C-alpha positions as CSV (number, residue, x, y, z in Angstrom):
1,M,13.9,-46.9,16.5
2,I,10.5,-45.6,16.6
3,S,9.8,-43.4,19.8
4,Q,6.9,-44.8,21.3
5,E,7.3,-43.4,25.2
6,K,4.9,-44.5,27.8
7,N,1.5,-42.9,27.9
8,S,0.9,-41.0,31.3
9,G,-2.5,-40.0,30.0
10,S,-4.7,-37.8,28.4
11,A,-3.5,-34.1,28.5
12,A,-6.6,-33.3,30.0
13,D,-5.8,-35.0,33.0
14,V,-2.8,-33.1,34.1
15,P,-3.5,-30.6,36.8
16,G,-3.1,-26.9,36.7
17,I,-3.7,-26.8,32.4
18,T,-5.9,-24.0,33.1
19,D,-6.1,-20.6,34.9
20,R,-2.4,-20.3,34.6
21,A,-0.1,-17.3,35.2
22,H,2.7,-18.0,33.0
23,P,3.2,-19.0,29.6
24,V,3.3,-23.0,29.2
25,T,6.9,-24.3,28.6
26,L,8.0,-27.1,26.6
27,R,8.6,-29.0,30.1
28,E,5.1,-29.0,31.1
29,V,3.9,-30.0,27.6
30,A,6.5,-33.2,27.9
31,E,5.3,-34.2,31.2
32,A,1.5,-33.8,30.1
33,A,1.9,-35.9,26.9
34,G,4.4,-38.2,29.2
35,V,7.1,-37.8,26.8
36,S,10.7,-36.3,26.8
37,T,11.2,-32.6,25.6
38,A,13.5,-33.6,22.8
39,T,10.1,-35.5,21.4
40,V,7.7,-32.5,22.0
41,S,10.7,-30.2,20.1
42,L,10.4,-32.9,17.2
43,V,6.7,-32.8,16.6
44,I,6.6,-29.1,17.1
45,N,9.1,-28.1,14.6
46,K,8.0,-31.0,12.3
47,K,11.3,-32.2,11.6
48,K,11.5,-34.6,8.8
49,N,12.6,-38.3,9.2
50,A,11.7,-38.1,12.9
51,R,10.6,-41.3,14.0
52,I,7.8,-40.6,16.1
53,A,5.0,-43.1,16.8
54,A,1.4,-42.0,15.4
55,D,0.0,-42.6,19.0
56,T,3.2,-40.1,20.4
57,R,2.8,-37.6,17.9
58,K,-0.8,-37.4,18.7
59,R,-0.3,-37.3,22.4
60,V,1.8,-34.3,21.9
61,Q,-0.6,-32.4,19.7
62,E,-3.1,-33.2,22.4
63,A,-1.2,-31.6,25.1
64,I,0.0,-28.8,23.2
65,R,-3.7,-28.0,22.6
66,Q,-5.0,-28.8,26.1
67,L,-2.7,-26.1,27.6
68,G,-2.5,-23.7,25.1
69,Y,1.7,-23.8,24.1
70,R,3.0,-21.6,22.0
71,P,6.4,-21.9,20.7
72,N,9.2,-19.3,21.3
73,A,9.1,-17.9,17.6
74,M,12.5,-15.4,18.6
75,A,14.4,-19.2,19.4
76,K,12.9,-20.5,16.1
77,N,14.0,-16.9,14.3
78,L,17.9,-17.5,15.8
79,V,17.7,-20.9,14.2
80,S,16.4,-20.2,10.5
81,G,18.1,-16.9,10.5
82,T,14.5,-15.3,9.4
83,S,10.7,-15.0,10.4
84,K,7.2,-15.0,9.4
85,F,7.4,-10.9,9.7
86,I,7.8,-8.4,7.1
87,G,8.6,-4.9,8.6
88,L,6.6,-1.8,7.0
89,V,8.5,1.8,7.7
90,A,6.4,4.4,6.5
91,D,6.7,8.2,7.1
92,G,3.1,9.2,7.4
93,V,1.2,6.6,5.8
94,A,-1.0,5.1,8.6
95,T,-1.9,8.9,9.7
96,T,-3.1,9.5,6.0
97,P,-6.3,8.3,5.2
98,F,-6.7,7.3,1.8
99,A,-2.6,6.2,1.6
100,G,-3.4,3.9,4.8
101,Q,-4.6,1.5,1.8
102,I,-1.1,0.6,1.5
103,I,-0.9,-0.5,4.8
104,H,-4.3,-2.7,4.3
105,G,-2.9,-3.8,0.7
106,A,0.4,-5.0,2.1
107,Q,-1.2,-6.8,5.2
108,D,-3.5,-8.9,3.3
109,E,-0.7,-9.8,0.8
110,A,1.2,-10.9,3.8
111,W,-1.4,-12.8,5.1
112,K,-1.7,-14.9,2.1
113,H,1.8,-16.0,2.2
114,G,1.5,-16.9,6.1
115,Y,3.7,-13.6,7.1
116,A,2.3,-10.8,9.7
117,L,3.4,-7.1,9.3
118,L,5.5,-5.6,11.8
119,I,4.4,-1.5,11.0
120,A,6.2,1.6,12.2
121,N,5.0,5.2,11.5
122,T,8.3,7.6,11.7
123,E,6.3,10.9,10.9
124,G,9.5,11.7,9.2
125,N,11.3,11.5,12.0
126,V,15.1,10.0,11.2
127,D,16.1,8.7,14.7
128,L,13.2,7.1,14.9
129,E,13.3,5.5,11.4
130,K,16.7,4.2,12.0
131,D,15.6,2.8,15.2
132,A,12.3,1.2,14.0
133,I,14.5,-0.8,11.1
134,A,17.2,-1.8,13.7
135,M,14.1,-3.3,15.9
136,M,13.1,-4.8,12.5
137,L,16.8,-6.3,12.0
138,E,16.6,-7.6,15.1
139,Y,13.4,-9.5,15.0
140,K,14.9,-11.3,11.6
141,V,12.1,-9.7,9.0
142,R,11.9,-11.5,5.8
143,G,12.3,-7.7,4.3
144,I,11.1,-4.5,4.6
145,L,8.6,-2.2,3.0
146,Y,9.9,1.4,2.9
147,S,6.8,3.6,2.2
148,T,6.0,7.4,1.8
149,W,2.9,8.8,1.8
150,F,3.1,10.6,-1.3
151,H,4.6,9.7,-4.4
152,R,8.4,10.9,-4.4
153,A,12.4,10.5,-4.9
154,T,13.8,9.4,-1.4
155,E,17.2,8.5,0.0
156,V,17.7,4.6,0.9
157,P,18.5,4.9,4.2
158,E,22.0,2.8,4.9
159,T,20.5,0.6,7.7
160,L,17.8,-0.3,5.2
161,R,20.6,-2.0,3.0
162,E,21.3,-4.5,5.6
163,S,17.8,-6.4,4.6
164,D,15.8,-6.9,1.6
165,F,13.9,-4.1,1.0
166,V,11.2,-3.2,-1.4
167,L,10.5,1.2,-2.0
168,V,6.6,1.7,-2.1
169,N,5.2,4.8,-3.5
170,C,8.7,6.1,-3.8
171,F,11.9,5.6,-5.8
172,S,15.3,6.3,-5.5
173,P,17.0,8.3,-8.3
174,D,21.0,7.5,-7.0
175,S,19.8,3.4,-7.4
176,L,18.0,2.4,-10.1
177,T,18.8,-0.9,-9.0
178,S,16.6,-0.6,-5.8
179,R,13.4,-2.4,-6.2
180,A,10.3,-0.2,-6.2
181,V,6.5,0.1,-7.1
182,V,4.9,3.4,-7.8
183,P,1.8,4.9,-9.0
184,D,1.8,5.2,-12.9
185,E,0.8,9.1,-13.4
186,A,1.4,9.7,-17.0
187,Q,-1.3,6.7,-17.7
188,G,-3.3,8.2,-14.8
189,G,-3.3,12.0,-16.7
190,K,-4.3,10.2,-20.1
191,S,-6.9,8.2,-18.0
192,A,-8.4,11.5,-16.9
193,T,-8.2,13.5,-20.0
194,E,-9.9,10.4,-21.8
195,I,-13.2,10.6,-20.0
196,L,-13.4,14.3,-21.2
197,L,-12.8,13.4,-24.9
198,R,-15.1,10.3,-24.5
199,G,-17.5,13.4,-23.3
200,G,-17.1,14.7,-26.8
201,H,-15.2,17.7,-25.1
202,R,-12.2,19.0,-27.4
203,R,-11.0,22.1,-25.4
204,I,-9.7,21.1,-22.3
205,A,-8.2,22.7,-19.6
206,F,-5.8,21.3,-16.7
207,I,-5.1,22.8,-13.7
208,N,-1.8,21.0,-12.5
209,T,0.3,21.6,-9.1
210,T,2.6,24.4,-8.1
211,T,4.5,21.5,-6.1
212,P,7.5,19.8,-7.8
213,A,6.7,16.2,-7.9
214,P,6.7,13.2,-9.9
215,A,2.9,13.1,-10.0
216,K,3.3,16.8,-11.6
217,D,5.4,15.6,-14.6
218,G,3.5,12.4,-14.9
219,R,-0.2,13.9,-15.0
220,L,1.0,17.0,-17.4
221,Q,2.4,14.1,-19.6
222,G,-0.5,12.1,-19.6
223,Y,-2.9,14.8,-20.6
224,R,-0.4,15.8,-23.2
225,D,-0.5,11.9,-24.5
226,A,-4.3,11.7,-24.7
227,L,-4.8,14.9,-26.7
228,E,-2.1,13.9,-29.1
229,A,-3.7,10.2,-29.6
230,E,-6.8,12.3,-30.4
231,G,-5.1,14.7,-32.8
232,I,-5.8,17.5,-30.4
233,A,-2.8,20.2,-30.7
234,F,-1.5,21.0,-27.0
235,D,-1.8,24.5,-26.2
236,P,0.5,25.3,-23.1
237,E,-2.1,28.3,-22.6
238,L,-4.8,25.6,-21.2
239,V,-2.5,24.4,-18.5
240,L,-3.0,26.4,-15.0
241,E,-0.7,25.8,-12.1
242,A,-2.3,26.6,-8.4
243,Y,-1.5,25.0,-4.7
244,P,-2.7,21.5,-4.5
245,D,-5.7,22.3,-2.2
246,Q,-9.5,23.4,-2.4
247,E,-8.2,27.1,-1.9
248,G,-5.6,26.5,-4.8
249,G,-8.6,24.9,-6.8
250,Y,-10.9,28.1,-5.7
251,G,-8.7,30.7,-6.7
252,A,-7.7,29.3,-10.2
253,T,-11.5,29.7,-11.3
254,G,-11.0,33.4,-12.5
255,E,-8.1,32.5,-14.7
256,L,-9.8,29.3,-15.8
257,L,-13.3,31.2,-17.0
258,K,-10.8,33.3,-19.1
259,L,-10.0,30.0,-21.6
260,N,-13.6,29.7,-22.9
261,V,-13.3,25.7,-22.1
262,S,-15.6,23.4,-21.7
263,A,-14.1,20.9,-19.4
264,V,-11.3,21.1,-17.0
265,Y,-9.1,18.5,-15.4
266,C,-7.7,19.0,-12.2
267,Y,-4.4,17.9,-10.7
268,N,-6.3,16.3,-7.6
269,D,-10.1,16.1,-6.3
270,R,-9.0,18.7,-3.2
271,M,-8.3,21.6,-6.1
272,A,-11.4,19.9,-8.0
273,M,-13.6,20.6,-4.9
274,G,-12.3,24.4,-4.7
275,L,-12.9,24.8,-8.5
276,Y,-16.7,23.3,-7.8
277,D,-17.2,26.2,-5.4
278,G,-15.5,28.9,-7.6
279,L,-17.7,27.6,-10.3
280,R,-20.8,27.5,-8.9
281,E,-19.9,31.3,-7.4
282,N,-20.0,32.5,-11.1
283,G,-23.2,30.8,-11.6
284,L,-21.9,27.7,-13.6
285,S,-23.6,24.3,-13.6
286,I,-21.4,21.1,-13.3
287,P,-21.7,19.0,-15.6
288,E,-23.8,21.0,-17.8
289,D,-21.9,24.5,-18.5
290,I,-18.6,23.0,-17.7
291,A,-17.1,19.3,-17.0
292,V,-14.9,18.8,-14.0
293,V,-12.4,15.5,-13.3
294,G,-10.1,15.3,-10.7
295,F,-7.5,12.8,-9.4
296,D,-6.6,10.6,-6.2
297,N,-10.5,9.2,-5.5
298,Q,-10.3,10.5,-1.8
299,E,-13.8,8.8,-1.3
300,V,-14.4,11.2,1.5
301,I,-14.4,14.1,-1.2
302,A,-14.8,12.4,-4.5
303,A,-17.9,10.6,-4.0
304,H,-19.9,12.9,-1.9
305,L,-19.5,16.1,-3.8
306,R,-22.3,17.3,-5.8
307,P,-22.2,16.2,-8.7
308,P,-19.9,13.2,-7.6
309,L,-16.8,13.8,-9.1
310,S,-15.5,11.8,-12.0
311,T,-11.6,10.7,-11.2
312,V,-8.7,8.5,-11.3
313,S,-7.8,6.3,-8.2
314,L,-4.6,6.1,-6.7
315,P,-3.2,2.3,-6.6
316,H,-2.6,2.7,-2.8
317,Y,-4.0,-1.0,-2.0
318,E,-2.5,-2.4,-4.7
319,L,0.9,-0.7,-4.2
320,G,0.9,-2.7,-0.6
321,A,0.1,-5.5,-2.3
322,A,2.7,-5.6,-4.9
323,G,5.3,-4.2,-2.8
324,V,4.8,-7.8,-0.5
325,R,4.9,-9.8,-3.6
326,M,8.3,-8.4,-5.1
327,L,9.8,-8.8,-1.6
328,L,9.4,-12.8,-1.6
329,G,10.2,-12.9,-5.3
330,L,6.6,-13.6,-6.5
331,D,6.9,-10.4,-9.1
332,L,9.9,-9.7,-10.7
333,P,10.6,-6.5,-12.2
334,S,11.2,-6.7,-15.8
335,G,14.1,-3.8,-15.9
336,E,15.5,-1.2,-14.3
337,G,13.6,1.4,-12.8
338,P,10.6,1.6,-10.7
339,V,7.5,-0.6,-11.1
340,K,4.5,1.4,-12.2
341,I,0.9,0.4,-10.8
342,A,-1.8,1.4,-13.3
343,C,-4.2,4.1,-12.0
344,P,-7.7,3.1,-12.8
345,A,-10.6,5.3,-14.0
346,V,-13.8,6.3,-11.6
347,E,-16.3,7.9,-14.0
348,R,-19.3,9.6,-11.8
349,A,-21.3,12.5,-12.9
350,S,-19.1,15.7,-13.0
351,V,-19.3,15.0,-17.1
352,A,-21.8,14.8,-19.4
353,V,-21.6,14.4,-23.1
354,H,-20.9,17.9,-24.8
355,S,-23.5,19.5,-26.5
356,A,-21.3,21.2,-29.2
357,A,-19.8,17.7,-30.1
């Protein structure tokens, strides 16, 4: 039997529709539409096989619109066992300008598929992290992205294992089966070196970091790979190490100038910014006397140096988006270990064709 409950008039005719001080209830929608609460529930939940007359359905929908009724999402979550939320737990991404693109990418990708993002920034506080994950589990999130502000190994919190999860910008060395997306540091290092090779440079220095990290090893490997592909022997004497900030780059200038190189690739943009100062103090011009390439593409640095710095971009936005796709099963890893996301080259004016080439 098709429900054709008595029409009590338009929803707009019901008094008290506007200026309400409390959330609209299911019963109020039913009264406005002249139907039972059971019928309203069937319309709201779009129950298949529910035999409701078109006119009745239209009245219910009109009442919902006029009253501004919002379904109880938590109640629906309890019934379905999941929600339209995806959690993101980060140790500092939200307060790190360029790494914040992880959130942007994840949010955009989540919206594409009908999900909203719940974000918890823990600043590395273990207790806060535990509480954040517990809260997300209570909200029955579809899954959780667990992210760090720089690429590193991490331990997977035990509470995280209670949910579907993907590691973003980090990986678990003890669990190769844990899904993870990370930057392709070796490819990025190769791309950075190739910018200089395309400019005709052959004697290229690399200023690496003193800090142990996957980026330290990967970016050095990429440098070596690019040289090897051009038939240039790797010379360990051309590899320096410095603290990965402006002062580190500035402090490495003296050692660099002893190497008689025409170009230098820096571990990151902050280091390159310090090197700019050191080179200028020694009367050298960029790129005429020496070419410089960085890594990270921190826009507030790289694009505004003079000359603007050629660099390689860390794919933070793509990491966040890829994490969501992996969580939803749209992108599946092809094997064990983290999925690596390419780091694209960004060529600016800090590299010129080498006249001695």
